[in-house]
C-alpha positions in Angstrom: -62.5 55.7 -122.4 -66.0 54.4 -121.9 -66.8 53.0 -118.5 -69.7 50.7 -117.9 -70.9 48.7 -114.9 -72.9 45.5 -114.8 -74.4 45.2 -111.3 -74.9 41.4 -111.7 -73.5 38.7 -113.9 -77.0 37.8 -115.1 -77.0 41.1 -117.1 -74.9 39.5 -119.9 -73.9 36.2 -121.4 -70.4 34.9 -121.8 -70.0 36.1 -125.4 -70.8 39.7 -124.4 -67.3 39.9 -122.9 -65.5 38.7 -126.0 -62.6 41.0 -126.7 -63.4 43.4 -123.9 -61.4 44.7 -121.0 -63.3 43.5 -117.8 -62.8 44.1 -114.1 -64.5 41.7 -111.8 -65.4 42.9 -108.3 -66.5 40.6 -105.4 -65.7 42.6 -102.3 -67.1 40.0 -99.9 -64.9 38.0 -100.2 -63.6 36.3 -103.3 -61.7 39.3 -104.7 -59.8 39.9 -101.5 -59.2 36.2 -101.0 -57.8 35.7 -104.5 -55.6 38.9 -104.2 -54.3 37.7 -100.8 -53.5 34.2 -102.2 -51.5 35.7 -105.1 -49.8 38.3 -102.8 -48.7 35.4 -100.6 -47.0 33.5 -103.4 -49.7 31.2 -104.8 -48.7 30.1 -108.3 -52.2 30.7 -109.7 -55.9 30.6 -108.8 -58.1 28.6 -111.1 -61.7 29.9 -110.8 -64.5 27.4 -111.5 -68.2 27.7 -111.9 -69.3 24.6 -109.9 -68.1 22.6 -106.9 -68.2 19.5 -109.0 -65.9 21.0 -111.6 -63.5 22.2 -108.8 -63.1 18.6 -107.6 -62.6 17.3 -111.2 -60.0 20.0 -112.1 -58.0 19.4 -108.9 -57.9 15.7 -109.6 -58.6 14.9 -106.0 -55.1 16.1 -104.9 -55.2 17.4 -101.4 -52.1 18.7 -99.6 -49.9 18.5 -102.7 -49.3 21.2 -105.2 -53.0 21.8 -105.7 -55.4 23.0 -103.1 -59.2 23.3 -103.2 -60.5 26.5 -101.8 -63.7 28.3 -101.6 -67.2 28.4 -100.0 -70.9 27.9 -100.6 -73.2 30.3 -98.7 -70.3 31.5 -96.6 -69.2 28.1 -95.3 -66.1 26.1 -96.3 -67.1 23.2 -98.6 -66.7 19.8 -97.1 -63.5 18.2 -98.3 -61.9 21.5 -99.4 -58.6 22.5 -97.8 -59.5 26.2 -97.5 -62.6 28.3 -97.3 -63.1 31.9 -98.5 -61.4 33.9 -95.7 -58.4 35.8 -96.8 -56.7 35.0 -93.5 -56.6 31.3 -94.4 -54.4 32.0 -97.5 -51.1 32.5 -95.7 -47.6 32.2 -97.3 -47.0 29.0 -95.4 -50.1 27.4 -96.9 -50.3 28.8 -100.5 -46.8 29.6 -101.6 -46.0 27.8 -104.9 -49.5 26.2 -105.0 -52.2 26.1 -107.6 -55.5 26.8 -106.0 -58.7 25.6 -107.6 -61.3 28.1 -106.3 -65.1 28.2 -106.1 -67.3 30.8 -104.5 -71.0 31.4 -104.5 -70.6 34.7 -106.5 -67.0 35.7 -107.3 -65.6 32.7 -109.1 -68.8 32.3 -111.2 -68.5 35.9 -112.3 -64.9 35.5 -113.3 -65.8 32.4 -115.3 -68.7 34.3 -117.0 -66.2 36.9 -118.2 -63.5 34.4 -119.3 -63.6 35.4 -123.0 -62.5 39.0 -122.2 -59.3 40.2 -123.9 -58.2 41.5 -120.6 -59.7 40.3 -117.3 -58.7 41.6 -113.9 -59.9 41.1 -110.4 -60.3 44.2 -108.1 -61.2 44.9 -104.6 -60.6 47.8 -102.2 -57.3 46.1 -101.4 -55.7 46.8 -104.9 -58.0 49.4 -106.3 -55.6 52.2 -107.1 -53.1 49.8 -108.7 -55.9 48.4 -110.9 -57.0 52.0 -111.9 -53.4 52.9 -112.7 -53.0 49.9 -115.0 -56.3 50.5 -116.8 -55.4 54.1 -117.5 -52.2 52.8 -119.2 -54.3 50.5 -121.4 -56.6 53.4 -122.5 -59.4 51.0 -123.5 -63.1 50.9 -122.8 -63.9 49.0 -119.5 -66.7 46.8 -118.3 -66.8 46.6 -114.5 -68.6 43.4 -113.5 -70.0 43.2 -110.0 -70.4 39.6 -108.8 -73.4 40.7 -106.8 -75.2 38.6 -104.2 -76.8 35.4 -105.6 -77.3 37.1 -108.9 -78.8 40.2 -107.3 -77.5 43.7 -106.6 -74.9 44.1 -103.9 -74.1 47.5 -102.4 -70.5 46.7 -101.5 -69.5 45.7 -105.1 -71.3 48.7 -106.5 -69.6 51.1 -104.1 -66.2 49.6 -105.0 -67.0 50.0 -108.7 -67.9 53.6 -108.1 -64.6 54.2 -106.3 -62.7 52.6 -109.2 -64.6 54.9 -111.6 -63.7 57.9 -109.5 -60.0 56.9 -109.7 -60.2 56.4 -113.5 -61.9 59.7 -114.4 -59.7 61.7 -112.0 -59.6 64.9 -114.0 -60.0 63.1 -117.3 -63.0 64.8 -119.0 -62.6 62.5 -122.0 -64.1 59.6 -120.0 -67.6 58.5 -121.0 -69.9 57.2 -118.3 -73.0 55.1 -118.9 -76.0 55.5 -116.6 -74.9 52.5 -114.6 -71.4 54.0 -114.1 -72.9 57.3 -113.0 -75.1 55.3 -110.6 -72.1 53.4 -109.1 -70.2 56.7 -108.8 -73.1 58.3 -106.9 -73.2 55.3 -104.6 -69.5 55.6 -103.8 -69.9 59.3 -103.0 -72.8 58.4 -100.6 -71.4 55.3 -99.0 -67.7 55.3 -99.6 -66.5 57.5 -96.7 -66.3 54.6 -94.2 -65.7 51.4 -96.0 -65.8 49.1 -93.0 -69.0 50.7 -91.7 -70.6 50.3 -95.2 -69.6 46.6 -95.4 -70.9 45.9 -92.0 -74.3 47.3 -92.8 -74.8 45.4 -96.2 -76.9 42.3 -96.5 -73.8 40.1 -97.2 -71.8 41.9 -94.4 -74.5 41.1 -91.9 -74.6 37.5 -93.0 -70.8 37.2 -92.5 -70.9 38.9 -89.1 -73.7 36.5 -88.0 -71.4 33.6 -89.1 -68.4 34.9 -87.2 -66.5 36.4 -90.1 -66.3 40.0 -89.0 -62.5 39.8 -89.2 -62.9 39.2 -92.9 -64.8 42.5 -93.3 -61.9 44.4 -91.8 -59.5 42.8 -94.3 -61.8 43.4 -97.2 -62.1 47.1 -96.1 -58.4 47.7 -96.3 -57.7 50.3 -99.0 -54.7 49.7 -101.3 -52.9 47.2 -99.0 -51.3 45.5 -102.0 -50.2 46.3 -105.6 -51.0 42.8 -106.9 -53.4 42.6 -109.8 -54.9 39.1 -110.6 -54.9 38.7 -114.4 -56.8 35.9 -116.1 -54.7 33.9 -118.6 -54.9 30.3 -119.7 -57.9 29.5 -117.5 -56.2 30.8 -114.3 -55.6 34.0 -112.4 -52.0 35.0 -112.1 -50.1 38.0 -110.9 -49.9 40.6 -113.6 -46.3 41.3 -114.3 
């Protein structure tokens, strides 16, 4: 099994992912929000690359079977029912609903990798479950970090490193690229206290300054769910 990491979506175009097994990571906060929505019974999450397309796809339906969710630069988008805080996606609100979702980094990374043969969403919340499933697949894996406005983000890279650590666990047959080795090294250096690490990152500081510290605590929870979002038919659904 060859493991590779892309530290930003700008490192490859859409066709690069064709036929590949890809894991998208956006720790703060899209991954955890999507995972929370599906854990709480959302029918599906439809990731989109622009706000305009989100509105178009939703058909302007608010409060029915379709909800618009997401953010731009940490803030809930005007006219959207939900933002990008996992705590907003409760069972009472999302159960049975389709959620059209846009975020500054995460949804765009997922859309970028849409031609993958297998496309999963990972965060600290479901990391061991994702690793377990990938081991069963026994395929080469691309870990795509959503990054921060197309730049490197420490939190995504540390999460990628933790996933790699789980995947190689005693498996000497695993092949690591330079990028995978770098992510693994970052995890070993910064992964001992996830909440502390998140709080000290550029994006973490931005969220704290905008009163989203509670979200950091949720995003730092390790293996709080066994739900794996799987991309199928233009939407993320719970992998059965």
